[in-house]
C-alpha positions as CSV (number, residue, x, y, z in Angstrom):
1,M,11.1,-6.2,184.0
2,N,9.4,-3.6,182.0
3,N,9.1,-0.2,183.6
4,K,7.3,1.5,180.8
5,K,4.2,3.2,182.0
6,I,0.9,3.1,180.1
7,K,0.1,6.5,178.9
8,L,-3.7,7.2,179.4
9,A,-6.0,10.2,178.5
10,V,-9.3,11.0,180.0
11,V,-11.9,12.8,178.0
12,G,-14.5,14.5,180.1
13,I,-13.3,16.1,183.3
14,G,-16.6,15.8,185.4
15,V,-17.2,13.7,188.4
16,M,-16.4,10.2,186.6
17,G,-13.4,11.7,184.7
18,L,-11.8,12.9,188.0
19,K,-12.5,9.5,189.6
20,H,-10.7,7.9,186.7
21,I,-7.7,10.4,187.0
22,D,-7.5,9.5,190.7
23,A,-7.4,5.8,189.9
24,I,-4.7,6.3,187.2
25,N,-2.6,8.2,189.8
26,K,-2.8,5.4,192.2
27,V,-1.5,2.8,189.7
28,G,2.2,2.4,189.5
29,N,2.4,1.3,185.8
30,A,0.0,4.1,184.4
31,E,0.3,7.7,184.0
32,L,-2.1,10.4,183.0
33,A,-0.7,11.8,179.8
34,A,-3.5,14.1,178.7
35,V,-7.0,15.4,179.5
36,V,-9.6,16.5,176.9
37,D,-12.6,18.7,177.7
38,F,-14.3,21.4,175.9
39,E,-13.0,24.1,178.2
40,E,-9.8,24.3,180.4
41,S,-11.4,24.9,183.8
42,A,-9.6,25.7,187.0
43,T,-9.9,22.0,187.9
44,I,-8.1,21.0,184.7
45,R,-5.4,23.6,185.3
46,K,-4.5,22.0,188.7
47,I,-4.0,18.5,186.9
48,N,-0.3,17.9,185.9
49,C,-0.6,16.8,182.3
50,S,-1.4,18.1,178.8
51,Y,-4.8,19.7,178.1
52,F,-6.6,19.6,174.8
53,P,-10.0,20.8,173.8
54,T,-10.6,18.0,171.4
55,I,-9.8,14.5,170.9
56,K,-8.6,15.2,167.3
57,Q,-6.1,17.8,168.8
58,M,-4.9,15.4,171.4
59,F,-4.0,12.7,168.9
60,K,-2.3,15.2,166.6
61,F,0.1,16.3,169.4
62,K,0.2,13.4,171.9
63,A,0.8,9.7,171.7
64,V,-1.3,7.7,174.2
65,D,-1.9,3.9,174.8
66,G,-5.5,4.3,175.8
67,V,-8.3,6.7,176.3
68,I,-11.1,6.8,179.0
69,V,-14.3,8.5,177.7
70,A,-16.3,9.9,180.6
71,T,-18.4,12.5,178.7
72,P,-22.1,12.8,178.9
73,N,-23.9,9.7,177.5
74,S,-25.0,11.6,174.3
75,S,-21.3,12.1,173.4
76,H,-20.2,8.6,173.9
77,F,-20.6,7.6,170.3
78,K,-18.9,10.6,168.8
79,D,-16.0,10.6,171.3
80,G,-15.7,6.8,171.0
81,I,-15.5,6.7,167.2
82,E,-12.9,9.4,167.2
83,V,-10.6,7.5,169.5
84,I,-11.1,4.2,167.5
85,K,-10.4,6.1,164.2
86,N,-7.0,6.9,165.8
87,E,-6.5,3.2,166.4
88,C,-6.3,3.6,170.2
89,A,-7.9,1.3,172.9
90,V,-10.8,2.9,174.6
91,L,-12.8,2.5,177.8
92,I,-16.3,4.2,177.5
93,E,-18.4,4.7,180.5
94,K,-21.8,3.1,180.3
95,P,-23.9,3.3,178.5
96,I,-21.5,2.7,175.5
97,T,-23.9,4.7,173.4
98,I,-27.6,5.8,173.8
99,R,-28.6,4.1,170.5
100,S,-28.0,0.5,169.7
101,V,-27.3,1.3,166.0
102,D,-24.4,3.5,167.2
103,T,-23.1,0.7,169.3
104,D,-23.1,-1.6,166.4
105,K,-21.1,1.1,164.5
106,L,-18.5,1.5,167.3
107,I,-18.1,-2.3,167.4
108,T,-17.8,-2.6,163.6
109,E,-15.2,0.2,163.4
110,A,-13.2,-1.3,166.4
111,K,-13.1,-4.7,164.8
112,K,-12.0,-3.1,161.5
113,K,-9.2,-1.2,163.2
114,R,-8.4,-4.0,165.6
115,V,-9.0,-1.8,168.5
116,Q,-10.0,-2.9,172.0
117,I,-13.2,-1.5,173.5
118,L,-14.2,-1.8,177.2
119,V,-17.4,-0.5,178.8
120,G,-16.9,0.9,182.2
121,H,-19.1,-0.7,184.9
122,H,-17.9,1.4,187.9
123,R,-20.9,0.5,190.2
124,R,-19.9,-3.2,189.9
125,H,-17.4,-2.6,192.6
126,N,-19.5,-0.2,194.7
127,P,-19.6,-1.4,198.3
128,V,-23.4,-0.8,198.5
129,M,-23.9,-3.0,195.4
130,L,-21.6,-5.6,196.7
131,K,-23.5,-5.8,200.0
132,A,-26.9,-6.0,198.2
133,K,-25.5,-8.8,196.1
134,E,-24.4,-10.7,199.2
135,L,-27.7,-10.2,201.0
136,I,-29.6,-11.5,197.9
137,D,-27.2,-14.5,197.5
138,N,-27.5,-15.4,201.1
139,N,-31.4,-15.1,201.0
140,L,-31.3,-12.6,203.9
141,L,-33.9,-10.4,202.2
142,G,-36.5,-13.1,202.2
143,K,-38.2,-14.9,199.3
144,F,-38.6,-13.2,196.1
145,D,-41.7,-13.9,193.9
146,K,-39.6,-13.5,190.6
147,D,-36.1,-14.6,189.9
148,V,-33.5,-12.0,190.9
149,R,-30.2,-12.3,189.0
150,V,-27.2,-10.3,190.2
151,S,-24.0,-10.5,188.3
152,L,-21.4,-8.2,189.4
């Protein structure tokens, strides 16, 4: 049995970044190796791992197996491409980018570098969304005039 833990970094220590850190800490085979944010806040100082102000600096000093990008939407492309350039797997919160041309560039670069990209769909598992899907699937909300497709 392999006891090696997957070393993960989280970029963007806001609401979603903290949720990812909490999830990482609950998984037995993963560990939070680094956090990246433009400023070392009091919240970051409470987290027990390495802090870096940039993705570039993190990769210079820390080896990680995967990176979670939870920055503002407008930064997803810039942050995602930096991770991919370092040939590291990346989960980018949705939307993957705010411009489809940037999404195409991310995908092209990831294929070139043979890097895995995953887009985070955190609401997919939200109890409210799951209940709404159940109600729709069981026709408990009545008849809809148009098709309603829910894929969670």
